[in-house]
Backbone as CSV, one residue per row, in Angstrom:
resi,resn,N_x,N_y,N_z,CA_x,CA_y,CA_z,C_x,C_y,C_z
1,UNK,164.084,-45.935,-90.541,163.515,-47.230,-90.243,162.043,-47.288,-90.655
2,UNK,161.279,-46.271,-90.331,159.862,-46.278,-90.678,159.680,-46.302,-92.182
3,UNK,160.368,-45.405,-92.872,160.222,-45.334,-94.328,160.798,-46.568,-95.016
4,UNK,161.847,-47.135,-94.467,162.452,-48.326,-95.052,161.528,-49.535,-94.991
5,UNK,160.602,-49.548,-94.044,159.696,-50.680,-93.863,158.271,-50.369,-94.296
6,UNK,158.093,-49.297,-95.061,156.775,-48.888,-95.551,155.761,-48.716,-94.423
7,UNK,156.200,-48.140,-93.317,155.315,-47.849,-92.189,154.964,-46.364,-92.190
8,UNK,153.891,-46.031,-91.535,153.480,-44.640,-91.416,153.781,-44.167,-90.007
9,UNK,154.526,-43.086,-89.900,154.837,-42.505,-88.599,153.766,-41.473,-88.285
10,UNK,152.937,-41.740,-87.267,151.822,-40.856,-86.932,152.013,-40.237,-85.555
11,UNK,151.459,-39.026,-85.399,151.549,-38.336,-84.111,150.389,-37.356,-83.988
12,UNK,149.928,-37.159,-82.759,148.895,-36.154,-82.472,149.589,-34.885,-82.012
13,UNK,149.187,-33.743,-82.558,149.781,-32.472,-82.157,148.680,-31.494,-81.756
14,UNK,148.992,-30.532,-80.904,147.976,-29.595,-80.427,147.719,-28.404,-81.353
15,UNK,148.601,-28.179,-82.341,148.438,-27.000,-83.194,149.292,-27.114,-84.449
16,UNK,149.095,-26.175,-85.359,149.810,-26.198,-86.632,151.310,-26.029,-86.504
17,UNK,151.742,-25.198,-85.582,153.184,-24.982,-85.386,153.886,-26.273,-84.980
18,UNK,153.303,-26.979,-84.039,153.890,-28.248,-83.605,153.819,-29.282,-84.724
19,UNK,152.730,-29.261,-85.482,152.598,-30.187,-86.611,153.705,-29.977,-87.630
20,UNK,154.033,-28.715,-87.913,155.107,-28.416,-88.858,156.445,-28.969,-88.346
21,UNK,156.677,-28.811,-87.050,157.917,-29.333,-86.457,157.985,-30.851,-86.594
22,UNK,156.878,-31.511,-86.308,156.860,-32.977,-86.384,157.018,-33.457,-87.833
23,UNK,156.449,-32.724,-88.781,156.614,-33.092,-90.188,158.084,-33.012,-90.581
24,UNK,158.777,-32.002,-90.071,160.201,-31.876,-90.397,161.023,-32.976,-89.744
25,UNK,160.453,-33.620,-88.733,161.130,-34.731,-88.071,160.844,-36.065,-88.754
26,UNK,159.978,-36.042,-89.785,159.723,-37.256,-90.555,158.359,-37.892,-90.343
27,UNK,157.530,-37.329,-89.482,156.195,-37.891,-89.312,155.392,-37.653,-90.581
28,UNK,154.590,-38.641,-90.979,153.856,-38.549,-92.235,152.344,-38.465,-92.046
29,UNK,151.843,-38.792,-90.875,150.421,-38.664,-90.554,150.337,-37.857,-89.275
30,UNK,149.801,-36.638,-89.373,149.834,-35.712,-88.253,148.452,-35.107,-88.054
31,UNK,147.925,-35.216,-86.831,146.656,-34.553,-86.537,146.942,-33.120,-86.120
32,UNK,146.002,-32.248,-86.407,146.157,-30.828,-86.075,145.144,-30.452,-85.010
33,UNK,145.419,-30.820,-83.791,144.561,-30.528,-82.644,143.409,-31.522,-82.571
34,UNK,142.601,-31.375,-81.561,141.480,-32.286,-81.347,140.161,-31.586,-81.652
35,UNK,139.095,-32.359,-81.693,137.768,-31.773,-81.898,137.483,-30.726,-80.824
36,UNK,137.840,-31.036,-79.594,137.587,-30.110,-78.503,138.317,-28.788,-78.716
37,UNK,139.546,-28.845,-79.174,140.315,-27.624,-79.438,139.614,-26.771,-80.482
38,UNK,139.136,-27.389,-81.549,138.450,-26.653,-82.607,137.121,-26.076,-82.113
39,UNK,136.384,-26.837,-81.331,135.116,-26.346,-80.800,135.328,-25.170,-79.849
40,UNK,136.354,-25.263,-79.015,136.652,-24.162,-78.097,137.003,-22.884,-78.857
41,UNK,137.821,-23.012,-79.891,138.204,-21.835,-80.679,137.001,-21.241,-81.397
42,UNK,136.163,-22.092,-81.956,134.968,-21.606,-82.644,134.044,-20.887,-81.664
43,UNK,133.879,-21.431,-80.466,133.028,-20.790,-79.459,133.599,-19.429,-79.061
44,UNK,134.919,-19.340,-78.883,135.541,-18.049,-78.561,135.309,-17.038,-79.675
45,UNK,135.463,-17.479,-80.922,135.255,-16.580,-82.063,133.817,-16.066,-82.120
46,UNK,132.852,-16.971,-81.935,131.438,-16.570,-81.972,131.122,-15.613,-80.827
47,UNK,131.645,-15.901,-79.643,131.406,-15.025,-78.499,132.005,-13.640,-78.725
48,UNK,133.202,-13.591,-79.280,133.831,-12.307,-79.559,133.005,-11.494,-80.555
49,UNK,132.475,-12.160,-81.590,131.642,-11.453,-82.568,130.348,-10.955,-81.929
50,UNK,129.775,-11.771,-81.056,128.542,-11.373,-80.375,128.779,-10.171,-79.467
51,UNK,129.965,-10.096,-78.912,130.321,-8.963,-78.043,130.789,-7.749,-78.829
52,UNK,130.956,-7.894,-80.126,131.400,-6.784,-80.962,132.906,-6.608,-81.016
53,UNK,133.634,-7.643,-80.654,135.115,-7.573,-80.674,135.662,-7.985,-82.018
């Protein structure tokens, strides 16, 4: 129905794995997490490097 009417099926997902699943379901516009998710991961990475991990 979406493709037949030239519509874009969009969805927000929390990560790449879920995004891949949604793409296989036919979604054509998919977000890969939020700004907050990316900032949290970057902060964890920087903290780990500062701690020598």
